Backbone atoms as SQL, in Angstrom:
CREATE TABLE atoms (id INTEGER PRIMARY KEY, chain TEXT, resi INTEGER, resn TEXT, atom TEXT, x REAL, y REAL, z REAL);
INSERT INTO atoms VALUES
  (1, 'A', 1, 'UNK', 'N', 36.937, 72.438, 27.323),
  (2, 'A', 1, 'UNK', 'CA', 34.941, 72.687, 26.471),
  (3, 'A', 1, 'UNK', 'C', 34.426, 72.779, 27.856),
  (4, 'A', 2, 'UNK', 'N', 33.290, 73.538, 27.426),
  (5, 'A', 2, 'UNK', 'CA', 32.139, 73.502, 28.524),
  (6, 'A', 2, 'UNK', 'C', 31.143, 72.245, 28.557),
  (7, 'A', 3, 'UNK', 'N', 30.306, 72.288, 29.235),
  (8, 'A', 3, 'UNK', 'CA', 29.326, 70.979, 28.478),
  (9, 'A', 3, 'UNK', 'C', 28.015, 72.008, 28.507),
  (10, 'A', 4, 'UNK', 'N', 27.306, 71.374, 27.368),
  (11, 'A', 4, 'UNK', 'CA', 26.523, 72.132, 27.218),
  (12, 'A', 4, 'UNK', 'C', 24.836, 72.214, 28.336),
  (13, 'A', 5, 'UNK', 'N', 24.005, 72.875, 28.311),
  (14, 'A', 5, 'UNK', 'CA', 23.272, 73.425, 28.847),
  (15, 'A', 5, 'UNK', 'C', 22.109, 72.643, 28.978),
  (16, 'A', 6, 'UNK', 'N', 21.562, 71.826, 27.526),
  (17, 'A', 6, 'UNK', 'CA', 20.635, 70.602, 27.266),
  (18, 'A', 6, 'UNK', 'C', 20.981, 69.463, 28.380),
  (19, 'A', 7, 'UNK', 'N', 19.898, 69.298, 28.663),
  (20, 'A', 7, 'UNK', 'CA', 20.325, 68.537, 29.612),
  (21, 'A', 7, 'UNK', 'C', 19.704, 66.572, 28.418),
  (22, 'A', 8, 'UNK', 'N', 19.123, 67.435, 27.243),
  (23, 'A', 8, 'UNK', 'CA', 19.038, 65.934, 26.075),
  (24, 'A', 8, 'UNK', 'C', 19.817, 65.992, 25.455),
  (25, 'A', 9, 'UNK', 'N', 20.975, 66.694, 25.360),
  (26, 'A', 9, 'UNK', 'CA', 21.906, 66.422, 24.687),
  (27, 'A', 9, 'UNK', 'C', 23.028, 65.269, 25.668),
  (28, 'A', 10, 'UNK', 'N', 23.105, 65.766, 26.939),
  (29, 'A', 10, 'UNK', 'CA', 24.005, 65.096, 27.915),
  (30, 'A', 10, 'UNK', 'C', 23.183, 63.468, 27.940),
  (31, 'A', 11, 'UNK', 'N', 22.006, 63.402, 27.733),
  (32, 'A', 11, 'UNK', 'CA', 21.084, 62.033, 27.900),
  (33, 'A', 11, 'UNK', 'C', 21.799, 61.501, 26.452),
  (34, 'A', 12, 'UNK', 'N', 21.548, 61.943, 25.296),
  (35, 'A', 12, 'UNK', 'CA', 22.296, 61.453, 24.156),
  (36, 'A', 12, 'UNK', 'C', 23.474, 60.913, 23.918),
  (37, 'A', 13, 'UNK', 'N', 24.195, 62.015, 24.218),
  (38, 'A', 13, 'UNK', 'CA', 25.646, 61.477, 24.826),
  (39, 'A', 13, 'UNK', 'C', 25.682, 59.953, 25.378),
  (40, 'A', 14, 'UNK', 'N', 25.224, 59.939, 26.597),
  (41, 'A', 14, 'UNK', 'CA', 25.245, 58.807, 27.231),
  (42, 'A', 14, 'UNK', 'C', 24.801, 57.998, 26.528),
  (43, 'A', 15, 'UNK', 'N', 23.482, 57.833, 26.076),
  (44, 'A', 15, 'UNK', 'CA', 22.852, 56.531, 25.448),
  (45, 'A', 15, 'UNK', 'C', 24.033, 56.165, 24.249),
  (46, 'A', 16, 'UNK', 'N', 24.489, 57.166, 23.814),
  (47, 'A', 16, 'UNK', 'CA', 25.394, 56.515, 22.418),
  (48, 'A', 16, 'UNK', 'C', 26.395, 55.631, 23.240),
  (49, 'A', 17, 'UNK', 'N', 27.174, 56.221, 24.084),
  (50, 'A', 17, 'UNK', 'CA', 28.319, 55.408, 24.728),
  (51, 'A', 17, 'UNK', 'C', 27.693, 54.381, 25.326),
  (52, 'A', 18, 'UNK', 'N', 26.561, 54.064, 25.748),
  (53, 'A', 18, 'UNK', 'CA', 25.932, 52.796, 26.425),
  (54, 'A', 18, 'UNK', 'C', 25.985, 52.203, 25.343),
  (55, 'A', 19, 'UNK', 'N', 25.231, 52.477, 23.733),
  (56, 'A', 19, 'UNK', 'CA', 25.515, 51.695, 22.852),
  (57, 'A', 19, 'UNK', 'C', 26.935, 51.070, 22.261),
  (58, 'A', 20, 'UNK', 'N', 27.785, 52.088, 22.083),
  (59, 'A', 20, 'UNK', 'CA', 28.867, 51.669, 22.136),
  (60, 'A', 20, 'UNK', 'C', 29.805, 50.590, 23.156),
  (61, 'A', 21, 'UNK', 'N', 29.246, 50.635, 24.225),
  (62, 'A', 21, 'UNK', 'CA', 29.840, 49.832, 25.119),
  (63, 'A', 21, 'UNK', 'C', 28.848, 48.249, 24.935),
  (64, 'A', 22, 'UNK', 'N', 27.582, 48.154, 24.451),
  (65, 'A', 22, 'UNK', 'CA', 27.180, 47.200, 24.475),
  (66, 'A', 22, 'UNK', 'C', 27.517, 46.467, 23.080),
  (67, 'A', 23, 'UNK', 'N', 27.617, 47.204, 22.195),
  (68, 'A', 23, 'UNK', 'CA', 28.263, 46.370, 20.667),
  (69, 'A', 23, 'UNK', 'C', 29.206, 45.941, 21.066),
  (70, 'A', 24, 'UNK', 'N', 30.540, 46.503, 21.716),
  (71, 'A', 24, 'UNK', 'CA', 31.723, 45.806, 22.011),
  (72, 'A', 24, 'UNK', 'C', 31.341, 44.662, 22.960),
  (73, 'A', 25, 'UNK', 'N', 30.376, 44.530, 24.056),
  (74, 'A', 25, 'UNK', 'CA', 30.147, 43.392, 24.381),
  (75, 'A', 25, 'UNK', 'C', 29.493, 41.982, 23.303),
  (76, 'A', 26, 'UNK', 'N', 28.806, 43.001, 22.365),
  (77, 'A', 26, 'UNK', 'CA', 28.108, 41.917, 21.489),
  (78, 'A', 26, 'UNK', 'C', 29.561, 41.035, 20.934),
  (79, 'A', 27, 'UNK', 'N', 30.606, 42.064, 20.330),
  (80, 'A', 27, 'UNK', 'CA', 31.366, 41.760, 19.838),
  (81, 'A', 27, 'UNK', 'C', 31.796, 40.293, 20.600),
  (82, 'A', 28, 'UNK', 'N', 32.035, 40.611, 21.538),
  (83, 'A', 28, 'UNK', 'CA', 33.008, 39.789, 22.041),
  (84, 'A', 28, 'UNK', 'C', 32.191, 38.205, 22.418),
  (85, 'A', 29, 'UNK', 'N', 30.658, 38.328, 22.517),
  (86, 'A', 29, 'UNK', 'CA', 30.192, 37.084, 23.135),
  (87, 'A', 29, 'UNK', 'C', 29.836, 36.650, 21.741),
  (88, 'A', 30, 'UNK', 'N', 29.786, 37.270, 20.198),
  (89, 'A', 30, 'UNK', 'CA', 29.905, 36.077, 19.275),
  (90, 'A', 30, 'UNK', 'C', 31.262, 35.598, 19.157),
  (91, 'A', 31, 'UNK', 'N', 32.083, 35.951, 19.086),
  (92, 'A', 31, 'UNK', 'CA', 33.401, 35.456, 19.422),
  (93, 'A', 31, 'UNK', 'C', 33.342, 33.729, 20.469),
  (94, 'A', 32, 'UNK', 'N', 32.812, 34.215, 21.376),
  (95, 'A', 32, 'UNK', 'CA', 32.292, 33.182, 21.894),
  (96, 'A', 32, 'UNK', 'C', 31.619, 31.947, 21.946),
  (97, 'A', 33, 'UNK', 'N', 30.559, 32.312, 21.269),
  (98, 'A', 33, 'UNK', 'CA', 29.389, 31.660, 20.108),
  (99, 'A', 33, 'UNK', 'C', 30.259, 30.915, 19.536),
  (100, 'A', 34, 'UNK', 'N', 31.027, 31.668, 18.657),
  (101, 'A', 34, 'UNK', 'CA', 31.664, 31.262, 17.522),
  (102, 'A', 34, 'UNK', 'C', 32.723, 29.955, 18.067),
  (103, 'A', 35, 'UNK', 'N', 33.731, 29.950, 19.022),
  (104, 'A', 35, 'UNK', 'CA', 34.480, 29.153, 19.604),
  (105, 'A', 35, 'UNK', 'C', 33.822, 27.900, 19.803),
  (106, 'A', 36, 'UNK', 'N', 32.295, 27.903, 20.600),
  (107, 'A', 36, 'UNK', 'CA', 31.546, 27.053, 21.169),
  (108, 'A', 36, 'UNK', 'C', 31.120, 26.242, 19.872),
  (109, 'A', 37, 'UNK', 'N', 30.619, 26.815, 19.269),
  (110, 'A', 37, 'UNK', 'CA', 30.435, 26.122, 17.845),
  (111, 'A', 37, 'UNK', 'C', 31.078, 25.063, 17.326),
  (112, 'A', 38, 'UNK', 'N', 32.345, 25.705, 17.295),
  (113, 'A', 38, 'UNK', 'CA', 33.523, 24.873, 16.782),
  (114, 'A', 38, 'UNK', 'C', 33.902, 23.472, 17.659),
  (115, 'A', 39, 'UNK', 'N', 33.520, 23.874, 19.320),
  (116, 'A', 39, 'UNK', 'CA', 33.584, 22.235, 19.883),
  (117, 'A', 39, 'UNK', 'C', 32.632, 21.623, 19.998),
  (118, 'A', 40, 'UNK', 'N', 31.436, 21.960, 19.785),
  (119, 'A', 40, 'UNK', 'CA', 30.153, 21.067, 19.700),
  (120, 'A', 40, 'UNK', 'C', 30.103, 20.236, 18.614),
  (121, 'A', 41, 'UNK', 'N', 30.677, 20.949, 17.154),
  (122, 'A', 41, 'UNK', 'CA', 30.375, 20.298, 16.035),
  (123, 'A', 41, 'UNK', 'C', 31.908, 19.182, 15.826),
  (124, 'A', 42, 'UNK', 'N', 32.874, 19.552, 16.800),
  (125, 'A', 42, 'UNK', 'CA', 34.208, 18.610, 17.074),
  (126, 'A', 42, 'UNK', 'C', 34.263, 17.383, 18.062),
  (127, 'A', 43, 'UNK', 'N', 33.056, 17.587, 18.826),
  (128, 'A', 43, 'UNK', 'CA', 32.571, 16.661, 19.680),
  (129, 'A', 43, 'UNK', 'C', 31.734, 15.583, 19.039),
  (130, 'A', 44, 'UNK', 'N', 30.971, 15.508, 18.135),
  (131, 'A', 44, 'UNK', 'CA', 29.602, 15.075, 17.589),
  (132, 'A', 44, 'UNK', 'C', 30.664, 13.832, 16.715),
  (133, 'A', 45, 'UNK', 'N', 30.068, 12.538, 17.037),
  (134, 'A', 45, 'UNK', 'CA', 30.481, 11.299, 16.498),
  (135, 'A', 45, 'UNK', 'C', 29.804, 11.014, 15.061),
  (136, 'A', 46, 'UNK', 'N', 30.941, 11.303, 14.108),
  (137, 'A', 46, 'UNK', 'CA', 30.668, 11.648, 12.304),
  (138, 'A', 46, 'UNK', 'C', 30.413, 10.110, 12.025),
  (139, 'A', 47, 'UNK', 'N', 29.714, 8.922, 12.809),
  (140, 'A', 47, 'UNK', 'CA', 29.753, 7.822, 11.972),
  (141, 'A', 47, 'UNK', 'C', 28.102, 7.994, 11.142),
  (142, 'A', 48, 'UNK', 'N', 27.721, 8.723, 11.447),
  (143, 'A', 48, 'UNK', 'CA', 26.351, 8.598, 11.324),
  (144, 'A', 48, 'UNK', 'C', 25.665, 9.581, 10.018),
  (145, 'A', 49, 'UNK', 'N', 24.782, 9.486, 9.321),
  (146, 'A', 49, 'UNK', 'CA', 24.381, 10.641, 8.476),
  (147, 'A', 49, 'UNK', 'C', 24.070, 11.998, 8.970),
  (148, 'A', 50, 'UNK', 'N', 23.061, 11.632, 10.004),
  (149, 'A', 50, 'UNK', 'CA', 22.722, 12.845, 10.816),
  (150, 'A', 50, 'UNK', 'C', 23.846, 13.506, 11.445),
  (151, 'A', 51, 'UNK', 'N', 24.622, 12.414, 12.077),
  (152, 'A', 51, 'UNK', 'CA', 25.821, 13.142, 12.293),
  (153, 'A', 51, 'UNK', 'C', 26.562, 14.231, 11.556),
  (154, 'A', 52, 'UNK', 'N', 26.807, 13.588, 10.534),
  (155, 'A', 52, 'UNK', 'CA', 27.786, 14.481, 9.336),
  (156, 'A', 52, 'UNK', 'C', 26.913, 15.584, 8.855),
  (157, 'A', 53, 'UNK', 'N', 25.420, 15.475, 8.873),
  (158, 'A', 53, 'UNK', 'CA', 24.952, 16.775, 8.250),
  (159, 'A', 53, 'UNK', 'C', 24.908, 18.204, 9.463),
  (160, 'A', 54, 'UNK', 'N', 24.637, 17.166, 10.643),
  (161, 'A', 54, 'UNK', 'CA', 24.745, 18.232, 11.840),
  (162, 'A', 54, 'UNK', 'C', 25.826, 18.936, 11.925),
  (163, 'A', 55, 'UNK', 'N', 27.250, 18.259, 11.695),
  (164, 'A', 55, 'UNK', 'CA', 28.369, 19.079, 11.339),
  (165, 'A', 55, 'UNK', 'C', 28.217, 19.899, 10.184),
  (166, 'A', 56, 'UNK', 'N', 27.525, 19.693, 9.112),
  (167, 'A', 56, 'UNK', 'CA', 27.943, 20.609, 8.195),
  (168, 'A', 56, 'UNK', 'C', 27.041, 21.800, 8.343),
  (169, 'A', 57, 'UNK', 'N', 26.008, 21.657, 9.045),
  (170, 'A', 57, 'UNK', 'CA', 25.062, 22.526, 9.461),
  (171, 'A', 57, 'UNK', 'C', 26.046, 23.582, 10.659),
  (172, 'A', 58, 'UNK', 'N', 26.216, 23.047, 11.603),
  (173, 'A', 58, 'UNK', 'CA', 27.372, 23.920, 12.404),
  (174, 'A', 58, 'UNK', 'C', 28.294, 24.393, 12.275),
  (175, 'A', 59, 'UNK', 'N', 29.278, 23.971, 11.025),
  (176, 'A', 59, 'UNK', 'CA', 30.353, 24.685, 10.560),
  (177, 'A', 59, 'UNK', 'C', 29.666, 25.763, 9.924),
  (178, 'A', 60, 'UNK', 'N', 27.793, 25.822, 8.760),
  (179, 'A', 60, 'UNK', 'CA', 27.834, 26.760, 8.096),
  (180, 'A', 60, 'UNK', 'C', 27.298, 27.670, 9.393),
  (181, 'A', 61, 'UNK', 'N', 26.738, 27.289, 10.035),
  (182, 'A', 61, 'UNK', 'CA', 26.455, 28.428, 11.631),
  (183, 'A', 61, 'UNK', 'C', 27.323, 28.826, 12.230),
  (184, 'A', 62, 'UNK', 'N', 28.802, 28.668, 12.293),
  (185, 'A', 62, 'UNK', 'CA', 29.801, 28.965, 12.870),
  (186, 'A', 62, 'UNK', 'C', 30.580, 29.862, 11.715),
  (187, 'A', 63, 'UNK', 'N', 30.448, 29.686, 10.529),
  (188, 'A', 63, 'UNK', 'CA', 31.305, 30.733, 9.771),
  (189, 'A', 63, 'UNK', 'C', 30.317, 32.017, 9.795),
  (190, 'A', 64, 'UNK', 'N', 29.074, 31.500, 9.885),
  (191, 'A', 64, 'UNK', 'CA', 27.896, 32.893, 9.789),
  (192, 'A', 64, 'UNK', 'C', 28.762, 33.715, 11.215),
  (193, 'A', 65, 'UNK', 'N', 28.259, 33.052, 12.322),
  (194, 'A', 65, 'UNK', 'CA', 28.345, 33.842, 13.527),
  (195, 'A', 65, 'UNK', 'C', 30.052, 34.567, 13.438),
  (196, 'A', 66, 'UNK', 'N', 30.965, 33.597, 13.120),
  (197, 'A', 66, 'UNK', 'CA', 32.233, 34.169, 12.977),
  (198, 'A', 66, 'UNK', 'C', 32.463, 35.688, 12.036),
  (199, 'A', 67, 'UNK', 'N', 31.511, 36.156, 11.277),
  (200, 'A', 67, 'UNK', 'CA', 31.303, 36.881, 10.292),
  (201, 'A', 67, 'UNK', 'C', 30.580, 38.230, 11.249),
  (202, 'A', 68, 'UNK', 'N', 30.010, 37.863, 11.655),
  (203, 'A', 68, 'UNK', 'CA', 29.053, 39.021, 12.380),
  (204, 'A', 68, 'UNK', 'C', 30.189, 40.101, 13.466),
  (205, 'A', 69, 'UNK', 'N', 31.190, 39.804, 14.109),
  (206, 'A', 69, 'UNK', 'CA', 31.712, 40.704, 14.644),
  (207, 'A', 69, 'UNK', 'C', 32.403, 41.818, 13.584),
  (208, 'A', 70, 'UNK', 'N', 32.912, 41.261, 12.910),
  (209, 'A', 70, 'UNK', 'CA', 33.049, 42.455, 11.838),
  (210, 'A', 70, 'UNK', 'C', 31.888, 43.268, 11.412),
  (211, 'A', 71, 'UNK', 'N', 30.851, 42.892, 11.385),
  (212, 'A', 71, 'UNK', 'CA', 29.524, 43.308, 11.033),
  (213, 'A', 71, 'UNK', 'C', 29.051, 44.385, 12.231),
  (214, 'A', 72, 'UNK', 'N', 29.285, 43.848, 13.234),
  (215, 'A', 72, 'UNK', 'CA', 29.002, 44.743, 14.308),
  (216, 'A', 72, 'UNK', 'C', 30.298, 45.662, 14.890),
  (217, 'A', 73, 'UNK', 'N', 31.172, 45.572, 14.613),
  (218, 'A', 73, 'UNK', 'CA', 32.596, 46.705, 15.045),
  (219, 'A', 73, 'UNK', 'C', 31.719, 48.044, 13.721),
  (220, 'A', 74, 'UNK', 'N', 31.555, 47.313, 12.721),
  (221, 'A', 74, 'UNK', 'CA', 31.203, 48.816, 11.742),
  (222, 'A', 74, 'UNK', 'C', 30.108, 49.200, 12.168),
  (223, 'A', 75, 'UNK', 'N', 29.132, 48.625, 12.861),
  (224, 'A', 75, 'UNK', 'CA', 28.182, 49.489, 13.418),
  (225, 'A', 75, 'UNK', 'C', 28.319, 50.170, 15.030),
  (226, 'A', 76, 'UNK', 'N', 29.551, 49.837, 15.620),
  (227, 'A', 76, 'UNK', 'CA', 30.306, 50.416, 16.758),
  (228, 'A', 76, 'UNK', 'C', 30.852, 51.541, 16.372),
  (229, 'A', 77, 'UNK', 'N', 31.636, 50.977, 15.161),
  (230, 'A', 77, 'UNK', 'CA', 32.598, 52.576, 14.343),
  (231, 'A', 77, 'UNK', 'C', 31.395, 53.574, 14.496),
  (232, 'A', 78, 'UNK', 'N', 30.198, 53.386, 13.290),
  (233, 'A', 78, 'UNK', 'CA', 29.566, 54.160, 13.119),
  (234, 'A', 78, 'UNK', 'C', 28.781, 54.865, 14.055),
  (235, 'A', 79, 'UNK', 'N', 28.063, 54.391, 15.262),
  (236, 'A', 79, 'UNK', 'CA', 28.289, 54.927, 16.367),
  (237, 'A', 79, 'UNK', 'C', 28.986, 55.950, 16.921),
  (238, 'A', 80, 'UNK', 'N', 30.285, 55.230, 17.470),
  (239, 'A', 80, 'UNK', 'CA', 31.323, 56.589, 17.770),
  (240, 'A', 80, 'UNK', 'C', 31.472, 57.603, 16.805),
  (241, 'A', 81, 'UNK', 'N', 31.155, 57.342, 15.729),
  (242, 'A', 81, 'UNK', 'CA', 31.554, 58.673, 14.539),
  (243, 'A', 81, 'UNK', 'C', 29.923, 59.567, 14.889),
  (244, 'A', 82, 'UNK', 'N', 28.768, 59.089, 14.882),
  (245, 'A', 82, 'UNK', 'CA', 27.668, 60.000, 15.232),
  (246, 'A', 82, 'UNK', 'C', 27.747, 60.619, 16.336),
  (247, 'A', 83, 'UNK', 'N', 28.398, 59.860, 17.969),
  (248, 'A', 83, 'UNK', 'CA', 28.175, 60.210, 19.205),
  (249, 'A', 83, 'UNK', 'C', 29.245, 61.654, 19.071),
  (250, 'A', 84, 'UNK', 'N', 30.417, 61.537, 18.178),
  (251, 'A', 84, 'UNK', 'CA', 31.313, 62.465, 18.194),
  (252, 'A', 84, 'UNK', 'C', 30.880, 63.791, 17.328),
  (253, 'A', 85, 'UNK', 'N', 30.184, 63.460, 15.952),
  (254, 'A', 85, 'UNK', 'CA', 29.406, 64.559, 15.837),
  (255, 'A', 85, 'UNK', 'C', 28.367, 65.331, 16.636),
  (256, 'A', 86, 'UNK', 'N', 27.513, 64.056, 17.075),
  (257, 'A', 86, 'UNK', 'CA', 26.544, 65.023, 17.742),
  (258, 'A', 86, 'UNK', 'C', 27.211, 66.026, 19.173),
  (259, 'A', 87, 'UNK', 'N', 28.500, 64.928, 19.618),
  (260, 'A', 87, 'UNK', 'CA', 28.641, 66.198, 20.550),
  (261, 'A', 87, 'UNK', 'C', 29.610, 67.441, 20.430),
  (262, 'A', 88, 'UNK', 'N', 30.275, 67.454, 18.967),
  (263, 'A', 88, 'UNK', 'CA', 30.656, 68.385, 18.171),
  (264, 'A', 88, 'UNK', 'C', 29.647, 69.610, 18.059),
  (265, 'A', 89, 'UNK', 'N', 28.417, 69.090, 17.817),
  (266, 'A', 89, 'UNK', 'CA', 27.608, 69.993, 17.418),
  (267, 'A', 89, 'UNK', 'C', 26.771, 70.592, 19.118),
  (268, 'A', 90, 'UNK', 'N', 26.989, 69.866, 20.076),
  (269, 'A', 90, 'UNK', 'CA', 26.069, 70.236, 20.678),
  (270, 'A', 90, 'UNK', 'C', 26.956, 70.919, 21.626),
  (271, 'A', 91, 'UNK', 'N', 28.426, 70.927, 21.616),
  (272, 'A', 91, 'UNK', 'CA', 28.940, 71.406, 22.692),
  (273, 'A', 91, 'UNK', 'C', 29.662, 72.883, 21.785),
  (274, 'A', 92, 'UNK', 'N', 29.420, 73.030, 20.395),
  (275, 'A', 92, 'UNK', 'CA', 28.655, 74.540, 19.527),
  (276, 'A', 92, 'UNK', 'C', 29.924, 74.704, 18.993),
  (277, 'A', 93, 'UNK', 'N', 30.977, 73.721, 18.239),
  (278, 'A', 93, 'UNK', 'CA', 31.659, 73.442, 17.334),
  (279, 'A', 93, 'UNK', 'C', 31.467, 73.756, 16.112),
  (280, 'A', 94, 'UNK', 'N', 30.569, 73.013, 15.938),
  (281, 'A', 94, 'UNK', 'CA', 29.994, 72.687, 14.474),
  (282, 'A', 94, 'UNK', 'C', 30.988, 72.062, 13.717),
  (283, 'A', 95, 'UNK', 'N', 30.503, 71.374, 12.974),
  (284, 'A', 95, 'UNK', 'CA', 31.447, 70.066, 12.343),
  (285, 'A', 95, 'UNK', 'C', 32.020, 70.294, 11.181);
């Protein structure tokens, strides 16, 4: 396969690759945040009303954060598909 002569095509392909890597990093970081939220909630003294409310709030937040990797993974997959479509067109094979 030959490289397209258009430098914009190469920059676009590289940019999409960077986006894919950044989304992969985001998935890892969100998983870390979710694990940390569990530890923070577990370390709270539950003998007060404020602590109980904090725990409930932290647990809600943890569940929200735990769902985000799937959303980001879907975005990463879409970027990957867009990059493939773009490269296919840029290299002149059509879709």
